[in-house]
C-alpha positions as CSV (number, residue, x, y, z in Angstrom):
1,X,2.4,166.1,247.3
2,X,5.0,163.5,246.3
3,X,2.4,161.3,244.5
4,X,1.3,164.4,242.6
5,X,4.9,165.4,241.7
6,X,5.5,161.9,240.4
7,X,2.2,161.4,238.6
8,X,3.4,162.2,235.1
9,X,6.1,159.6,235.0
10,X,9.1,161.3,236.8
11,X,12.2,159.3,237.9
12,X,12.4,161.1,241.2
13,X,11.1,164.1,243.2
14,X,11.7,165.9,246.5
15,X,10.1,168.5,248.7
16,X,12.2,171.1,250.4
17,X,10.5,173.0,253.3
18,X,12.3,176.0,254.8
19,X,11.6,178.4,257.7
20,X,14.4,180.9,258.1
21,X,15.1,184.2,259.9
22,X,17.9,186.7,259.9
23,X,18.9,189.8,261.8
24,X,21.6,192.3,261.1
25,X,22.9,195.4,263.0
26,X,25.4,197.8,261.7
27,X,27.2,200.8,263.3
28,X,29.3,203.6,261.9
29,X,30.2,207.1,263.1
30,X,29.1,206.0,266.6
31,X,25.5,205.4,265.5
32,X,23.5,202.3,264.6
33,X,22.6,203.1,261.1
34,X,21.1,199.8,260.0
35,X,19.0,197.2,261.8
36,X,16.8,194.7,260.1
37,X,15.0,191.4,260.5
38,X,13.8,189.1,257.8
39,X,11.7,186.0,258.0
40,X,11.1,183.5,255.1
41,X,8.9,180.5,254.8
42,X,8.1,178.2,251.8
43,X,8.5,174.9,250.0
44,X,10.2,174.0,246.8
45,X,9.1,171.0,244.7
46,X,11.6,169.3,242.4
47,X,10.7,166.7,239.8
48,X,13.5,164.9,237.9
49,X,13.4,163.0,234.6
50,X,16.8,161.9,233.5
51,X,19.0,165.0,233.6
52,X,15.9,167.3,233.3
53,X,14.4,169.1,236.2
54,X,10.9,170.6,236.8
55,X,10.8,173.0,239.7
56,X,8.2,175.1,241.4
57,X,7.9,176.8,244.8
58,X,5.3,178.5,246.9
59,X,5.4,180.8,250.0
60,X,1.8,179.8,250.7
61,X,1.8,176.6,252.8
62,X,-1.9,175.9,252.4
63,X,-2.6,172.4,251.0
64,X,-4.1,173.8,247.8
65,X,-1.0,176.0,247.1
66,X,1.4,173.3,247.8
67,X,-0.4,170.8,245.6
68,X,-0.5,173.3,242.8
69,X,3.3,173.7,243.0
70,X,3.7,169.9,242.8
71,X,1.4,169.8,239.7
72,X,3.4,172.6,238.0
73,X,6.7,170.9,238.7
74,X,5.4,167.6,237.4
75,X,4.1,169.2,234.2
76,X,7.5,170.6,233.4
77,X,9.3,167.3,233.6
78,X,7.3,164.4,232.0
79,X,8.5,160.8,231.8
80,X,7.3,157.3,231.5
81,X,8.2,155.7,234.9
82,X,5.6,154.8,237.6
83,X,7.3,155.6,240.9
84,X,5.2,155.5,244.0
85,X,6.4,157.1,247.3
86,X,6.8,154.9,250.3
87,X,5.9,155.9,253.9
88,X,8.1,158.6,255.3
89,X,10.5,158.0,258.3
90,X,12.0,161.0,260.0
91,X,15.8,161.0,260.6
92,X,18.6,163.3,261.6
93,X,21.9,162.9,259.8
94,X,24.3,164.6,262.3
95,X,24.7,167.4,264.8
96,X,27.9,169.3,263.7
97,X,26.9,172.8,264.9
98,X,24.8,172.8,268.1
99,X,24.1,176.3,269.2
100,X,24.4,176.8,273.0
101,X,22.8,180.2,272.8
102,X,20.5,180.2,269.7
103,X,20.0,183.6,267.9
104,X,16.3,183.4,268.2
105,X,16.7,184.1,272.0
106,X,19.1,187.0,271.6
107,X,17.5,190.5,271.9
108,X,18.4,193.5,269.8
109,X,20.0,195.3,272.8
110,X,22.6,192.6,273.1
111,X,23.5,192.8,269.5
112,X,23.8,196.6,269.6
113,X,26.0,196.4,272.7
114,X,28.3,193.9,270.8
115,X,28.9,196.2,267.8
116,X,29.5,199.2,270.1
117,X,32.0,197.2,272.0
118,X,33.9,196.2,268.8
119,X,33.9,199.9,267.8
120,X,35.4,200.9,271.2
121,X,38.1,198.2,271.0
122,X,39.2,199.4,267.5
123,X,39.4,203.0,268.5
124,X,41.3,202.2,271.7
125,X,43.9,200.1,269.8
126,X,45.7,203.1,268.1
127,X,45.2,206.9,268.1
128,X,45.6,207.0,264.3
129,X,42.2,205.2,263.9
130,X,39.7,207.8,262.7
131,X,36.7,205.8,261.7
132,X,35.3,202.4,262.6
133,X,32.4,200.5,261.1
134,X,31.1,197.3,262.7
135,X,28.3,194.9,261.9
136,X,26.8,191.7,263.2
137,X,24.6,189.4,261.1
138,X,23.0,186.2,262.3
139,X,20.5,183.7,261.1
140,X,18.7,180.4,261.7
141,X,17.2,178.0,259.2
142,X,14.9,175.0,259.7
143,X,14.8,172.7,256.7
144,X,12.7,169.5,256.1
145,X,13.3,167.3,253.1
146,X,10.9,164.6,251.9
147,X,11.8,162.0,249.4
148,X,9.8,159.2,247.6
149,X,12.2,156.5,249.1
150,X,10.9,157.3,252.6
151,X,13.5,159.9,253.7
152,X,12.2,162.7,255.9
153,X,15.3,164.6,256.9
154,X,15.3,167.6,259.3
155,X,18.1,170.1,260.1
156,X,18.5,173.2,262.2
157,X,21.2,175.5,260.7
158,X,22.5,178.5,262.7
159,X,24.9,181.1,261.2
160,X,26.6,184.3,262.3
161,X,29.2,186.8,260.9
162,X,30.9,189.7,262.7
163,X,32.7,192.5,260.8
164,X,35.0,195.3,261.7
165,X,36.2,197.9,259.1
166,X,38.9,200.3,260.2
167,X,40.1,203.6,258.7
168,X,43.2,205.3,260.0
169,X,45.2,208.5,259.1
170,X,49.0,208.9,259.4
171,X,50.0,212.4,258.2
172,X,48.6,212.8,254.7
173,X,48.0,209.1,254.2
174,X,44.7,207.4,254.9
175,X,44.2,203.6,254.7
176,X,41.4,201.2,255.4
177,X,41.2,197.5,256.1
178,X,38.8,195.0,257.7
179,X,38.5,191.7,259.6
180,X,35.6,189.4,260.0
181,X,34.6,186.1,261.7
182,X,31.9,183.6,260.7
183,X,30.7,180.2,261.9
184,X,27.7,178.0,262.2
185,X,27.1,178.8,265.9
186,X,25.1,180.8,268.4
187,X,26.0,183.8,270.5
188,X,28.7,181.7,272.3
189,X,30.9,182.0,269.3
190,X,31.9,185.6,270.2
191,X,34.2,184.8,273.1
192,X,36.8,187.3,274.4
193,X,39.7,185.7,272.4
194,X,37.9,185.8,269.0
195,X,36.5,189.3,269.5
196,X,39.9,190.7,270.6
197,X,41.6,189.0,267.6
198,X,39.1,190.3,265.1
199,X,39.2,193.9,266.3
200,X,43.0,194.0,266.6
201,X,43.5,192.4,263.2
202,X,41.3,195.1,261.6
203,X,43.5,197.8,263.1
204,X,46.9,196.0,262.5
205,X,46.1,195.3,258.9
206,X,45.1,199.0,258.3
207,X,48.3,200.4,259.9
208,X,50.5,198.0,258.0
209,X,49.3,199.6,254.7
210,X,51.1,202.8,255.6
211,X,54.4,201.1,255.1
212,X,53.3,199.0,252.2
213,X,54.6,199.5,248.7
214,X,53.3,198.4,245.3
215,X,54.5,194.9,244.3
216,X,56.8,194.4,241.3
217,X,55.1,193.1,238.2
218,X,55.9,190.0,236.2
219,X,56.2,186.2,236.6
220,X,57.8,185.2,239.9
221,X,57.7,182.7,242.8
222,X,54.7,183.1,245.0
223,X,54.2,181.8,248.5
224,X,50.5,181.5,249.5
225,X,50.0,182.0,253.2
226,X,47.9,179.6,255.3
227,X,44.2,180.3,255.7
228,X,42.5,182.7,253.3
229,X,44.7,181.6,250.4
230,X,42.2,178.8,250.1
231,X,40.1,181.3,248.0
232,X,42.5,180.6,245.1
233,X,42.0,176.8,245.6
234,X,38.2,177.3,245.8
235,X,37.8,179.4,242.7
236,X,40.6,178.2,240.4
237,X,40.3,174.5,241.1
238,X,37.2,173.7,243.2
239,X,34.5,174.9,240.8
240,X,36.2,172.9,238.0
241,X,35.6,169.8,240.2
242,X,31.9,170.3,240.6
243,X,30.3,167.5,238.7
244,X,27.7,169.4,236.6
245,X,30.5,171.4,234.9
246,X,32.2,168.1,234.1
247,X,29.0,166.3,233.0
248,X,28.4,169.1,230.5
249,X,32.0,169.0,229.3
250,X,32.7,172.6,230.5
251,X,35.5,171.9,233.0
252,X,39.1,171.4,231.9
253,X,39.1,168.4,234.3
254,X,36.2,166.6,232.7
255,X,38.3,163.7,231.2
256,X,41.1,163.6,233.7
257,X,39.9,161.4,236.5
258,X,42.7,159.0,237.5
259,X,45.4,161.2,236.0
260,X,48.1,163.2,237.7
261,X,47.1,166.9,237.8
262,X,49.5,168.0,240.6
263,X,52.8,166.9,242.1
264,X,53.1,164.3,244.8
265,X,52.2,165.6,248.2
266,X,49.2,167.7,247.0
267,X,45.9,166.4,248.4
268,X,42.7,168.5,247.9
269,X,39.6,167.8,250.0
270,X,36.1,169.1,250.2
271,X,34.6,168.4,253.6
272,X,31.1,169.0,254.8
273,X,31.7,167.5,258.3
274,X,34.0,170.0,260.1
275,X,32.3,171.0,263.3
276,X,30.9,174.5,263.2
277,X,32.6,175.5,259.9
278,X,30.6,177.9,257.8
279,X,30.5,175.5,254.9
280,X,29.5,172.4,257.0
281,X,26.1,170.8,256.8
282,X,24.3,168.0,258.7
283,X,22.5,167.1,255.5
284,X,22.7,168.3,252.0
285,X,19.6,169.8,250.4
286,X,18.6,166.5,248.9
287,X,18.6,164.7,252.2
288,X,22.0,163.0,251.8
289,X,24.6,162.9,254.5
290,X,27.7,165.0,253.8
291,X,31.2,163.4,253.7
292,X,34.9,164.2,253.5
293,X,35.4,164.0,249.7
294,X,38.9,163.5,248.5
295,X,39.2,165.3,245.1
296,X,42.9,165.1,244.5
297,X,45.0,162.5,246.3
298,X,48.7,162.8,246.3
299,X,48.4,164.7,243.0
300,X,45.9,162.2,241.3
301,X,42.4,163.4,240.4
302,X,40.1,161.0,242.1
303,X,36.6,162.4,241.3
304,X,34.1,165.2,241.5
305,X,31.5,166.8,243.8
306,X,28.1,165.2,243.1
307,X,24.5,165.9,243.6
308,X,22.1,163.0,242.8
309,X,21.7,163.9,239.1
310,X,25.4,163.9,238.4
311,X,25.9,160.8,240.6
312,X,23.4,158.8,238.5
313,X,25.1,160.1,235.3
314,X,28.5,158.9,236.5
315,X,27.3,155.7,238.3
316,X,28.6,156.8,241.7
317,X,27.3,157.6,245.1
318,X,26.3,161.2,245.8
319,X,28.9,163.0,247.9
320,X,26.4,165.0,249.9
321,X,27.2,168.1,247.8
322,X,23.7,169.0,246.5
323,X,23.0,172.5,247.8
324,X,20.6,175.4,247.1
325,X,20.3,178.9,248.3
326,X,16.7,178.5,249.5
327,X,13.4,176.8,248.7
328,X,13.2,179.1,245.6
329,X,16.2,177.5,244.0
330,X,17.1,174.2,242.4
331,X,19.9,171.9,243.7
332,X,23.4,172.1,242.2
333,X,26.7,170.4,243.1
334,X,28.4,172.9,245.4
335,X,31.5,173.1,247.5
336,X,31.3,173.1,251.3
337,X,34.7,173.4,253.0
338,X,37.5,173.1,250.4
339,X,41.1,172.9,251.5
340,X,44.5,171.4,250.7
341,X,45.9,169.0,253.3
342,X,49.1,169.7,255.2
343,X,52.5,168.7,253.8
344,X,55.9,168.2,255.5
345,X,57.6,171.6,255.3
346,X,57.5,174.3,257.9
347,X,56.4,177.8,256.7
348,X,59.9,179.1,257.6
349,X,61.5,176.4,255.4
350,X,59.3,177.5,252.5
351,X,60.0,181.2,252.8
352,X,63.8,180.5,253.2
353,X,63.8,178.6,249.9
354,X,62.7,181.7,247.9
355,X,65.4,184.2,246.9
356,X,63.0,186.7,245.2
357,X,59.2,186.6,245.2
358,X,56.1,187.6,247.2
359,X,54.2,186.2,250.1
360,X,50.4,186.5,250.0
361,X,48.9,186.9,253.5
362,X,45.3,187.9,252.9
363,X,43.1,187.5,249.8
364,X,39.9,189.4,249.0
365,X,37.8,188.6,245.9
366,X,38.6,186.9,242.6
367,X,37.1,185.6,239.4
368,X,37.6,182.5,237.3
369,X,36.7,181.1,233.9
370,X,35.4,177.6,234.7
371,X,36.1,176.1,231.3
372,X,39.8,177.1,230.9
373,X,40.5,177.6,234.6
374,X,42.0,181.1,234.1
375,X,41.7,183.3,237.2
376,X,42.5,186.7,238.6
377,X,42.7,187.4,242.4
378,X,43.2,190.4,244.5
379,X,45.7,190.2,247.4
380,X,44.8,192.6,250.2
381,X,48.1,192.2,252.1
382,X,51.4,190.6,251.5
383,X,55.2,190.9,251.7
384,X,58.2,190.9,249.5
385,X,60.5,187.9,249.9
386,X,64.1,188.8,249.5
387,X,67.0,186.5,250.2
388,X,64.7,184.0,251.9
389,X,63.2,186.5,254.3
390,X,60.0,188.5,254.5
391,X,60.8,192.2,254.0
392,X,58.7,195.1,253.0
393,X,54.9,194.8,253.1
394,X,53.1,195.1,249.7
395,X,49.5,196.0,248.7
396,X,47.3,196.2,245.7
397,X,48.5,193.0,244.2
398,X,46.8,190.9,241.5
399,X,47.6,187.3,240.9
400,X,46.8,186.1,237.3
401,X,47.1,182.5,236.2
402,X,45.5,179.2,235.4
403,X,44.2,176.7,238.0
404,X,45.6,173.5,236.5
405,X,48.9,175.2,235.8
406,X,49.2,176.4,239.4
407,X,48.5,172.9,240.7
408,X,51.2,171.6,238.4
409,X,53.8,174.2,239.6
410,X,53.4,173.6,243.4
411,X,56.8,172.9,244.8
412,X,56.4,172.8,248.6
413,X,53.4,172.3,250.9
414,X,53.5,173.4,254.5
415,X,52.6,171.6,257.6
416,X,50.3,174.4,258.9
417,X,46.8,173.9,257.4
418,X,44.4,176.5,258.6
419,X,40.7,176.6,257.9
420,X,39.9,180.3,257.6
421,X,37.1,181.6,259.8
422,X,36.1,184.4,257.4
423,X,32.5,184.9,256.1
424,X,33.0,183.4,252.7
425,X,30.1,183.1,250.3
426,X,30.2,181.2,247.0
427,X,28.1,182.3,244.0
428,X,27.0,180.0,241.1
429,X,24.2,180.3,238.6
430,X,22.7,183.1,240.6
431,X,22.7,181.3,243.9
432,X,24.8,182.1,247.0
433,X,25.7,179.6,249.7
434,X,28.0,179.8,252.7
435,X,31.4,178.0,252.3
436,X,34.7,177.6,254.1
437,X,38.2,177.2,252.7
438,X,41.7,176.7,253.9
439,X,45.3,176.1,252.9
440,X,48.6,175.4,254.5
441,X,51.5,177.6,253.4
442,X,52.3,176.7,249.7
443,X,55.1,177.6,247.4
444,X,54.2,178.0,243.7
445,X,57.2,178.2,241.4
446,X,55.8,180.8,239.0
447,X,52.8,182.9,238.9
448,X,52.0,186.2,237.1
449,X,51.9,189.1,239.5
450,X,50.2,192.4,238.5
451,X,51.9,195.2,240.3
452,X,54.3,197.9,239.2
453,X,56.5,197.3,236.2
454,X,60.2,197.6,236.8
């Protein structure tokens, strides 16, 4: 297959074999209303000539079908080189997420019992809870990557995510909120401590909304809470540091390597090696080992996230960031676990330094314009800061700003980095991949808040 893929003069090629399976169970109104299992199998063939890619895939793993896919990919990307593959040697590049109880061995009855237990816990937490929805999703993936340089890289990738949605009524008011957990792990992930925390958080966050007010609108000081605030870092800054956007001149950071883009004390990392993190990988989807990639060091932009194509373009080593959704998709430079490293201030010191502002505790979704770095994010839960103290809870808050400007206006970085365990998924060019993100508590001197005008 590799010889066929390279036959028309390609610079490089790879084969990406995948066998995956997923199961989901969902419960609402006391009944299991959804249960499904999906199995997928296939191979993708990529042929590279310079920056151009020919790609084909097949779900039919007969020799004839796979050879046809290799021929189609080679026809799309023609070149003049004569590269011959060398004998393959199998290797494993790490074991960052061993599953003690793999999902393939877990029966449906066990899954159903779990979501029923989560529902029971949420109802028992407070009499105002009137409706609970729970769900459990899990998957496994076996991948095998073959390269002309002799690499034959295998990985087993487990994943799971649990979700609890709570609705409560207090008089005439009705509110809803949710909590979820995710990790590359087996059934053992759902220990008593994690399950109890997830169910209680869903209830507590819902009840808090009864006392929450609309936030004031305008430009003000914003404190980003540790953990899920990393979504702002991921969207407003992280995408702009993926090398394909910079190679094409789309990103605002394209010509700023080596320059100061943030104050001293701000270090941003994308790490594919955190044990069991949702965004971690033992191998990227090109057969390269992941690494801890420092993107911004003490405020200085050090580099980008690279797949092999962008690494060749820049004359650097790949960062192990080449990822794809499945064998049906081409490789792109993607984030894994993106976070800001801890600083020297306590969260209490940061909050005490703010006379008037808001504290953002939980983020939901957001959107960003990669080129300019402009973003808008929805804050699910937060608090007013008045006289250096957290006061009234707030809800329905939108943060509007610009990624590079936010970096430049960071004033204090907390010592409490938290990698969020939520089920974050990143979309790019029609592909979705699992990611993780994190933040310490961070003070931003000014940010536009969309709330209620004074």
